[in-house]
ChimeraX commands (.cxc) that place a marker at each C-alpha (Angstrom):
marker #1 position -18.56,0.12,-35.25 radius 0.5
marker #1 position -20.33,3.06,-36.86 radius 0.5
marker #1 position -18.08,6.02,-37.62 radius 0.5
marker #1 position -19.48,9.53,-37.37 radius 0.5
marker #1 position -16.19,11.12,-38.46 radius 0.5
marker #1 position -13.61,10.27,-41.14 radius 0.5
marker #1 position -10.29,12.11,-41.41 radius 0.5
marker #1 position -8.09,11.68,-44.47 radius 0.5
marker #1 position -4.45,12.01,-45.33 radius 0.5
marker #1 position -4.22,14.06,-48.52 radius 0.5
marker #1 position -1.37,13.08,-50.87 radius 0.5
marker #1 position -1.73,9.49,-52.05 radius 0.5
marker #1 position -5.26,9.26,-50.62 radius 0.5
marker #1 position -7.35,12.14,-51.99 radius 0.5
marker #1 position -4.94,13.50,-54.60 radius 0.5
marker #1 position -2.04,11.95,-56.44 radius 0.5
marker #1 position 1.44,12.25,-55.04 radius 0.5
marker #1 position 3.96,14.73,-56.42 radius 0.5
marker #1 position 6.93,13.27,-58.31 radius 0.5
marker #1 position 10.06,13.21,-56.15 radius 0.5
marker #1 position 12.08,14.95,-58.88 radius 0.5
marker #1 position 9.72,17.93,-58.68 radius 0.5
marker #1 position 10.17,18.16,-54.92 radius 0.5
marker #1 position 13.94,17.77,-55.17 radius 0.5
marker #1 position 14.13,20.53,-57.78 radius 0.5
marker #1 position 12.18,22.80,-55.43 radius 0.5
marker #1 position 14.70,22.11,-52.65 radius 0.5
marker #1 position 17.59,22.80,-54.99 radius 0.5
marker #1 position 15.92,26.05,-56.04 radius 0.5
marker #1 position 15.72,27.06,-52.39 radius 0.5
marker #1 position 19.45,26.52,-51.95 radius 0.5
marker #1 position 20.04,28.67,-55.02 radius 0.5
marker #1 position 17.83,31.39,-53.56 radius 0.5
marker #1 position 20.29,31.55,-50.65 radius 0.5
marker #1 position 23.33,31.65,-52.92 radius 0.5
marker #1 position 24.22,27.95,-52.73 radius 0.5
marker #1 position 24.57,26.92,-56.38 radius 0.5
marker #1 position 26.06,23.46,-55.89 radius 0.5
marker #1 position 24.75,21.83,-52.70 radius 0.5
marker #1 position 25.69,18.27,-51.83 radius 0.5
marker #1 position 23.10,16.00,-53.57 radius 0.5
marker #1 position 22.66,14.06,-50.33 radius 0.5
marker #1 position 21.83,17.28,-48.51 radius 0.5
marker #1 position 19.25,18.13,-51.17 radius 0.5
marker #1 position 17.63,14.71,-50.77 radius 0.5
marker #1 position 17.68,14.96,-46.97 radius 0.5
marker #1 position 15.96,18.34,-47.10 radius 0.5
marker #1 position 13.37,17.19,-49.64 radius 0.5
marker #1 position 11.54,14.45,-47.74 radius 0.5
marker #1 position 11.54,13.46,-44.08 radius 0.5
marker #1 position 13.84,16.16,-42.73 radius 0.5
marker #1 position 14.02,16.58,-38.96 radius 0.5
marker #1 position 14.75,19.88,-37.20 radius 0.5
marker #1 position 18.20,18.64,-36.24 radius 0.5
marker #1 position 18.98,17.65,-39.85 radius 0.5
marker #1 position 17.85,21.04,-41.12 radius 0.5
marker #1 position 19.99,22.80,-38.53 radius 0.5
marker #1 position 23.07,20.67,-39.25 radius 0.5
marker #1 position 22.81,21.02,-43.03 radius 0.5
marker #1 position 22.12,24.75,-42.89 radius 0.5
marker #1 position 25.19,25.27,-40.72 radius 0.5
marker #1 position 27.26,23.55,-43.44 radius 0.5
marker #1 position 26.39,26.46,-45.73 radius 0.5
marker #1 position 26.22,29.22,-43.10 radius 0.5
marker #1 position 22.46,29.54,-43.46 radius 0.5
marker #1 position 19.89,30.43,-40.82 radius 0.5
marker #1 position 17.77,27.25,-40.41 radius 0.5
marker #1 position 14.38,28.80,-39.65 radius 0.5
marker #1 position 14.67,31.27,-42.52 radius 0.5
marker #1 position 15.83,28.57,-44.93 radius 0.5
marker #1 position 13.02,26.20,-43.97 radius 0.5
marker #1 position 10.33,28.83,-44.36 radius 0.5
marker #1 position 11.64,29.53,-47.87 radius 0.5
marker #1 position 11.90,25.81,-48.63 radius 0.5
marker #1 position 8.28,25.23,-47.65 radius 0.5
marker #1 position 7.16,28.19,-49.77 radius 0.5
marker #1 position 9.08,26.96,-52.83 radius 0.5
marker #1 position 7.87,23.40,-52.29 radius 0.5
marker #1 position 4.26,24.53,-52.11 radius 0.5
marker #1 position 4.61,26.66,-55.24 radius 0.5
marker #1 position 6.05,23.68,-57.13 radius 0.5
marker #1 position 3.11,21.47,-56.15 radius 0.5
marker #1 position 0.61,24.16,-57.05 radius 0.5
marker #1 position 2.19,24.34,-60.50 radius 0.5
marker #1 position 1.89,20.57,-60.86 radius 0.5
marker #1 position -1.82,20.84,-60.08 radius 0.5
marker #1 position -2.40,23.72,-62.48 radius 0.5
marker #1 position -0.66,21.84,-65.28 radius 0.5
marker #1 position -2.59,18.62,-64.70 radius 0.5
marker #1 position 0.17,16.44,-63.29 radius 0.5
marker #1 position -1.29,16.38,-59.77 radius 0.5
marker #1 position -5.01,15.72,-59.55 radius 0.5
marker #1 position -7.66,14.14,-57.33 radius 0.5
marker #1 position -8.39,10.46,-57.53 radius 0.5
marker #1 position -11.74,9.97,-59.35 radius 0.5
marker #1 position -13.31,8.29,-56.32 radius 0.5
marker #1 position -13.06,11.50,-54.28 radius 0.5
marker #1 position -16.62,12.13,-55.46 radius 0.5
marker #1 position -17.70,9.23,-53.25 radius 0.5
marker #1 position -17.20,11.55,-50.29 radius 0.5
marker #1 position -19.94,13.95,-51.36 radius 0.5
marker #1 position -22.66,11.70,-49.91 radius 0.5
marker #1 position -20.63,9.92,-47.22 radius 0.5
marker #1 position -22.70,10.19,-44.07 radius 0.5
marker #1 position -19.93,11.34,-41.73 radius 0.5
marker #1 position -18.16,14.53,-40.78 radius 0.5
marker #1 position -14.95,14.79,-42.77 radius 0.5
marker #1 position -11.55,16.39,-42.34 radius 0.5
marker #1 position -8.02,16.32,-43.71 radius 0.5
marker #1 position -4.70,15.96,-41.90 radius 0.5
marker #1 position -1.61,16.20,-44.09 radius 0.5
marker #1 position 2.12,16.45,-43.44 radius 0.5
marker #1 position 2.27,18.69,-46.49 radius 0.5
marker #1 position 2.24,22.48,-46.15 radius 0.5
marker #1 position -0.99,24.19,-45.09 radius 0.5
marker #1 position -0.64,26.43,-48.14 radius 0.5
marker #1 position -0.54,23.37,-50.39 radius 0.5
marker #1 position -3.58,21.76,-48.78 radius 0.5
marker #1 position -5.59,24.99,-49.01 radius 0.5
marker #1 position -4.64,25.53,-52.64 radius 0.5
marker #1 position -5.60,22.00,-53.69 radius 0.5
marker #1 position -8.97,22.19,-51.95 radius 0.5
marker #1 position -9.83,25.41,-53.75 radius 0.5
marker #1 position -8.25,24.57,-57.10 radius 0.5
marker #1 position -10.11,21.26,-57.38 radius 0.5
marker #1 position -13.29,22.71,-55.84 radius 0.5
marker #1 position -13.64,20.04,-53.16 radius 0.5
marker #1 position -13.46,22.20,-50.04 radius 0.5
marker #1 position -17.18,21.67,-49.42 radius 0.5
marker #1 position -16.49,17.97,-48.80 radius 0.5
marker #1 position -14.51,18.77,-45.64 radius 0.5
marker #1 position -15.26,20.69,-42.46 radius 0.5
marker #1 position -11.63,21.11,-41.42 radius 0.5
marker #1 position -8.23,20.66,-43.03 radius 0.5
marker #1 position -4.78,20.77,-41.45 radius 0.5
marker #1 position -1.37,20.87,-43.03 radius 0.5
marker #1 position 1.95,21.91,-41.53 radius 0.5
marker #1 position 2.94,25.43,-40.64 radius 0.5
marker #1 position 6.19,26.51,-42.39 radius 0.5
marker #1 position 8.24,26.12,-39.22 radius 0.5
marker #1 position 10.91,23.76,-37.99 radius 0.5
marker #1 position 8.77,23.00,-34.96 radius 0.5
marker #1 position 6.03,21.58,-37.19 radius 0.5
marker #1 position 8.35,18.80,-38.35 radius 0.5
marker #1 position 8.21,17.17,-34.92 radius 0.5
marker #1 position 4.40,17.26,-35.07 radius 0.5
marker #1 position 4.07,15.34,-38.33 radius 0.5
marker #1 position 2.52,11.92,-38.35 radius 0.5
marker #1 position 3.03,9.52,-36.63 radius 0.5
marker #1 position 2.55,12.24,-33.99 radius 0.5
marker #1 position -1.18,12.69,-33.45 radius 0.5
marker #1 position -1.05,16.49,-32.99 radius 0.5
marker #1 position -2.90,17.50,-36.15 radius 0.5
marker #1 position -5.31,14.57,-35.98 radius 0.5
marker #1 position -6.19,15.58,-32.42 radius 0.5
marker #1 position -6.91,19.12,-33.62 radius 0.5
marker #1 position -9.10,17.87,-36.45 radius 0.5
marker #1 position -11.05,15.55,-34.16 radius 0.5
marker #1 position -11.69,18.43,-31.76 radius 0.5
marker #1 position -12.93,20.61,-34.62 radius 0.5
marker #1 position -15.27,17.86,-35.79 radius 0.5
marker #1 position -16.52,16.98,-32.30 radius 0.5
marker #1 position -15.85,13.33,-33.14 radius 0.5
marker #1 position -17.21,10.45,-31.12 radius 0.5
marker #1 position -16.15,7.47,-33.26 radius 0.5
marker #1 position -13.53,8.43,-35.83 radius 0.5
marker #1 position -11.60,6.72,-38.60 radius 0.5
marker #1 position -8.34,7.92,-40.19 radius 0.5
marker #1 position -7.62,6.95,-43.82 radius 0.5
marker #1 position -4.01,6.92,-45.01 radius 0.5
marker #1 position -1.54,5.32,-47.40 radius 0.5
marker #1 position 1.54,5.25,-45.15 radius 0.5
marker #1 position 2.52,3.31,-42.07 radius 0.5
marker #1 position 2.94,6.62,-40.27 radius 0.5
marker #1 position -0.76,7.29,-40.90 radius 0.5
marker #1 position -1.76,4.05,-39.23 radius 0.5
marker #1 position 0.52,4.71,-36.27 radius 0.5
marker #1 position -0.76,8.28,-35.96 radius 0.5
marker #1 position -4.33,6.99,-35.79 radius 0.5
marker #1 position -3.30,4.55,-33.07 radius 0.5
marker #1 position -1.59,7.38,-31.19 radius 0.5
marker #1 position -4.81,9.39,-31.44 radius 0.5
marker #1 position -6.81,6.46,-30.10 radius 0.5
marker #1 position -8.91,5.94,-33.23 radius 0.5
marker #1 position -9.35,3.30,-35.91 radius 0.5
marker #1 position -7.53,3.39,-39.22 radius 0.5
marker #1 position -8.01,2.36,-42.84 radius 0.5
marker #1 position -5.08,1.72,-45.18 radius 0.5
marker #1 position -5.96,2.49,-48.79 radius 0.5
marker #1 position -4.11,0.48,-51.42 radius 0.5
marker #1 position -3.70,3.02,-54.16 radius 0.5
marker #1 position -1.67,1.87,-57.21 radius 0.5
marker #1 position 1.59,2.96,-55.57 radius 0.5
marker #1 position 0.78,0.70,-52.60 radius 0.5
marker #1 position -0.49,-2.39,-54.43 radius 0.5
marker #1 position 2.38,-4.64,-53.32 radius 0.5
marker #1 position 3.37,-2.72,-50.20 radius 0.5
marker #1 position 3.99,-4.99,-47.22 radius 0.5
marker #1 position 2.72,-3.38,-44.05 radius 0.5
marker #1 position 4.52,-3.61,-40.72 radius 0.5
marker #1 position 1.53,-2.11,-38.91 radius 0.5
marker #1 position -2.02,-3.36,-38.50 radius 0.5
marker #1 position -4.78,-1.05,-39.69 radius 0.5
marker #1 position -8.35,-1.67,-38.63 radius 0.5
marker #1 position -9.37,-1.88,-42.29 radius 0.5
marker #1 position -7.78,-2.24,-45.71 radius 0.5
marker #1 position -9.61,-0.62,-48.61 radius 0.5
marker #1 position -9.02,-0.18,-52.34 radius 0.5
marker #1 position -11.31,2.75,-52.99 radius 0.5
marker #1 position -12.92,5.61,-51.10 radius 0.5
marker #1 position -16.23,4.06,-52.16 radius 0.5
marker #1 position -15.55,1.30,-49.61 radius 0.5
marker #1 position -16.05,3.82,-46.82 radius 0.5
marker #1 position -19.80,3.79,-47.38 radius 0.5
marker #1 position -20.00,0.20,-46.18 radius 0.5
marker #1 position -17.43,0.69,-43.41 radius 0.5
marker #1 position -19.18,3.70,-41.92 radius 0.5
marker #1 position -22.45,1.74,-41.81 radius 0.5
marker #1 position -20.85,-1.41,-40.39 radius 0.5
marker link #1:1,2 radius 0.2
marker link #1:2,3 radius 0.2
marker link #1:3,4 radius 0.2
marker link #1:4,5 radius 0.2
marker link #1:5,6 radius 0.2
marker link #1:6,7 radius 0.2
marker link #1:7,8 radius 0.2
marker link #1:8,9 radius 0.2
marker link #1:9,10 radius 0.2
marker link #1:10,11 radius 0.2
marker link #1:11,12 radius 0.2
marker link #1:12,13 radius 0.2
marker link #1:13,14 radius 0.2
marker link #1:14,15 radius 0.2
marker link #1:15,16 radius 0.2
marker link #1:16,17 radius 0.2
marker link #1:17,18 radius 0.2
marker link #1:18,19 radius 0.2
marker link #1:19,20 radius 0.2
marker link #1:20,21 radius 0.2
marker link #1:21,22 radius 0.2
marker link #1:22,23 radius 0.2
marker link #1:23,24 radius 0.2
marker link #1:24,25 radius 0.2
marker link #1:25,26 radius 0.2
marker link #1:26,27 radius 0.2
marker link #1:27,28 radius 0.2
marker link #1:28,29 radius 0.2
marker link #1:29,30 radius 0.2
marker link #1:30,31 radius 0.2
marker link #1:31,32 radius 0.2
marker link #1:32,33 radius 0.2
marker link #1:33,34 radius 0.2
marker link #1:34,35 radius 0.2
marker link #1:35,36 radius 0.2
marker link #1:36,37 radius 0.2
marker link #1:37,38 radius 0.2
marker link #1:38,39 radius 0.2
marker link #1:39,40 radius 0.2
marker link #1:40,41 radius 0.2
marker link #1:41,42 radius 0.2
marker link #1:42,43 radius 0.2
marker link #1:43,44 radius 0.2
marker link #1:44,45 radius 0.2
marker link #1:45,46 radius 0.2
marker link #1:46,47 radius 0.2
marker link #1:47,48 radius 0.2
marker link #1:48,49 radius 0.2
marker link #1:49,50 radius 0.2
marker link #1:50,51 radius 0.2
marker link #1:51,52 radius 0.2
marker link #1:52,53 radius 0.2
marker link #1:53,54 radius 0.2
marker link #1:54,55 radius 0.2
marker link #1:55,56 radius 0.2
marker link #1:56,57 radius 0.2
marker link #1:57,58 radius 0.2
marker link #1:58,59 radius 0.2
marker link #1:59,60 radius 0.2
marker link #1:60,61 radius 0.2
marker link #1:61,62 radius 0.2
marker link #1:62,63 radius 0.2
marker link #1:63,64 radius 0.2
marker link #1:64,65 radius 0.2
marker link #1:65,66 radius 0.2
marker link #1:66,67 radius 0.2
marker link #1:67,68 radius 0.2
marker link #1:68,69 radius 0.2
marker link #1:69,70 radius 0.2
marker link #1:70,71 radius 0.2
marker link #1:71,72 radius 0.2
marker link #1:72,73 radius 0.2
marker link #1:73,74 radius 0.2
marker link #1:74,75 radius 0.2
marker link #1:75,76 radius 0.2
marker link #1:76,77 radius 0.2
marker link #1:77,78 radius 0.2
marker link #1:78,79 radius 0.2
marker link #1:79,80 radius 0.2
marker link #1:80,81 radius 0.2
marker link #1:81,82 radius 0.2
marker link #1:82,83 radius 0.2
marker link #1:83,84 radius 0.2
marker link #1:84,85 radius 0.2
marker link #1:85,86 radius 0.2
marker link #1:86,87 radius 0.2
marker link #1:87,88 radius 0.2
marker link #1:88,89 radius 0.2
marker link #1:89,90 radius 0.2
marker link #1:90,91 radius 0.2
marker link #1:91,92 radius 0.2
marker link #1:92,93 radius 0.2
marker link #1:93,94 radius 0.2
marker link #1:94,95 radius 0.2
marker link #1:95,96 radius 0.2
marker link #1:96,97 radius 0.2
marker link #1:97,98 radius 0.2
marker link #1:98,99 radius 0.2
marker link #1:99,100 radius 0.2
marker link #1:100,101 radius 0.2
marker link #1:101,102 radius 0.2
marker link #1:102,103 radius 0.2
marker link #1:103,104 radius 0.2
marker link #1:104,105 radius 0.2
marker link #1:105,106 radius 0.2
marker link #1:106,107 radius 0.2
marker link #1:107,108 radius 0.2
marker link #1:108,109 radius 0.2
marker link #1:109,110 radius 0.2
marker link #1:110,111 radius 0.2
marker link #1:111,112 radius 0.2
marker link #1:112,113 radius 0.2
marker link #1:113,114 radius 0.2
marker link #1:114,115 radius 0.2
marker link #1:115,116 radius 0.2
marker link #1:116,117 radius 0.2
marker link #1:117,118 radius 0.2
marker link #1:118,119 radius 0.2
marker link #1:119,120 radius 0.2
marker link #1:120,121 radius 0.2
marker link #1:121,122 radius 0.2
marker link #1:122,123 radius 0.2
marker link #1:123,124 radius 0.2
marker link #1:124,125 radius 0.2
marker link #1:125,126 radius 0.2
marker link #1:126,127 radius 0.2
marker link #1:127,128 radius 0.2
marker link #1:128,129 radius 0.2
marker link #1:129,130 radius 0.2
marker link #1:130,131 radius 0.2
marker link #1:131,132 radius 0.2
marker link #1:132,133 radius 0.2
marker link #1:133,134 radius 0.2
marker link #1:134,135 radius 0.2
marker link #1:135,136 radius 0.2
marker link #1:136,137 radius 0.2
marker link #1:137,138 radius 0.2
marker link #1:138,139 radius 0.2
marker link #1:139,140 radius 0.2
marker link #1:140,141 radius 0.2
marker link #1:141,142 radius 0.2
marker link #1:142,143 radius 0.2
marker link #1:143,144 radius 0.2
marker link #1:144,145 radius 0.2
marker link #1:145,146 radius 0.2
marker link #1:146,147 radius 0.2
marker link #1:147,148 radius 0.2
marker link #1:148,149 radius 0.2
marker link #1:149,150 radius 0.2
marker link #1:150,151 radius 0.2
marker link #1:151,152 radius 0.2
marker link #1:152,153 radius 0.2
marker link #1:153,154 radius 0.2
marker link #1:154,155 radius 0.2
marker link #1:155,156 radius 0.2
marker link #1:156,157 radius 0.2
marker link #1:157,158 radius 0.2
marker link #1:158,159 radius 0.2
marker link #1:159,160 radius 0.2
marker link #1:160,161 radius 0.2
marker link #1:161,162 radius 0.2
marker link #1:162,163 radius 0.2
marker link #1:163,164 radius 0.2
marker link #1:164,165 radius 0.2
marker link #1:165,166 radius 0.2
marker link #1:166,167 radius 0.2
marker link #1:167,168 radius 0.2
marker link #1:168,169 radius 0.2
marker link #1:169,170 radius 0.2
marker link #1:170,171 radius 0.2
marker link #1:171,172 radius 0.2
marker link #1:172,173 radius 0.2
marker link #1:173,174 radius 0.2
marker link #1:174,175 radius 0.2
marker link #1:175,176 radius 0.2
marker link #1:176,177 radius 0.2
marker link #1:177,178 radius 0.2
marker link #1:178,179 radius 0.2
marker link #1:179,180 radius 0.2
marker link #1:180,181 radius 0.2
marker link #1:181,182 radius 0.2
marker link #1:182,183 radius 0.2
marker link #1:183,184 radius 0.2
marker link #1:184,185 radius 0.2
marker link #1:185,186 radius 0.2
marker link #1:186,187 radius 0.2
marker link #1:187,188 radius 0.2
marker link #1:188,189 radius 0.2
marker link #1:189,190 radius 0.2
marker link #1:190,191 radius 0.2
marker link #1:191,192 radius 0.2
marker link #1:192,193 radius 0.2
marker link #1:193,194 radius 0.2
marker link #1:194,195 radius 0.2
marker link #1:195,196 radius 0.2
marker link #1:196,197 radius 0.2
marker link #1:197,198 radius 0.2
marker link #1:198,199 radius 0.2
marker link #1:199,200 radius 0.2
marker link #1:200,201 radius 0.2
marker link #1:201,202 radius 0.2
marker link #1:202,203 radius 0.2
marker link #1:203,204 radius 0.2
marker link #1:204,205 radius 0.2
marker link #1:205,206 radius 0.2
marker link #1:206,207 radius 0.2
marker link #1:207,208 radius 0.2
marker link #1:208,209 radius 0.2
marker link #1:209,210 radius 0.2
marker link #1:210,211 radius 0.2
marker link #1:211,212 radius 0.2
marker link #1:212,213 radius 0.2
marker link #1:213,214 radius 0.2
marker link #1:214,215 radius 0.2
marker link #1:215,216 radius 0.2
marker link #1:216,217 radius 0.2
marker link #1:217,218 radius 0.2
marker link #1:218,219 radius 0.2
view
C-alpha cells in the first residue's frame, strides 16, 4: 500500500499533551466565571475530559447554568490555558515533527481539541505549512458527539485533501477506531506515554517515530 495522504491526531502525536491539572484548573475557572466557587470535584473532572452533551446538561442543571453558554466558555478557557502552556514552553512539538517537511504525501490534522487551540499551535510553532487542512472541534455541545471515534472530522479532512489512499496516525484507541469508521488504515504511535499501553484495537501499523512514515508511505 502506498499512501498519498496522511492525517494526524494532534495532542500526543505532533505536540505533547497538556497536563491534566492544567485542564482541570481551566474547568474550575469556568465554574468560577459563572459564580460557582465550590463545584463538586467529580463534576469538575467530568467536565474536563470526555464529557458528553448529556453529562454537560445534567451537571449544568445542578448549578442552574445554561449548558450551551457554559460549554462555550469552558472551551474558551481551556484553549487559553493550553495556549499559555505553549507560550511558556510546557507544551511543545515532538522533535520528529520535522520529518513531515519532506514526507511525500498530502497532510492534515484532526483533533478532538478545540479549533482555536489547533490553530494557535500551528501558528505559534510555525508548522502550518506542513499541513493542508486542520480540524478541531467547534465550541458547541453538538461537536462532542462528533469527536473520535466518530469519523466526522476525518471525513472532512479526507475530502479537503482529495485522498485516494489515506492513513490516520494517532495515540489513542479512539483514533484507531475512527480510522476504521472512515474506511482507512491507521498507525498507532508509541510515544513515551504509550510505551506500555496494551491496545484493545488493531491498527494497521505501529510506529515509534514520525520518521517511520517515510518507509510506510513508500511501502
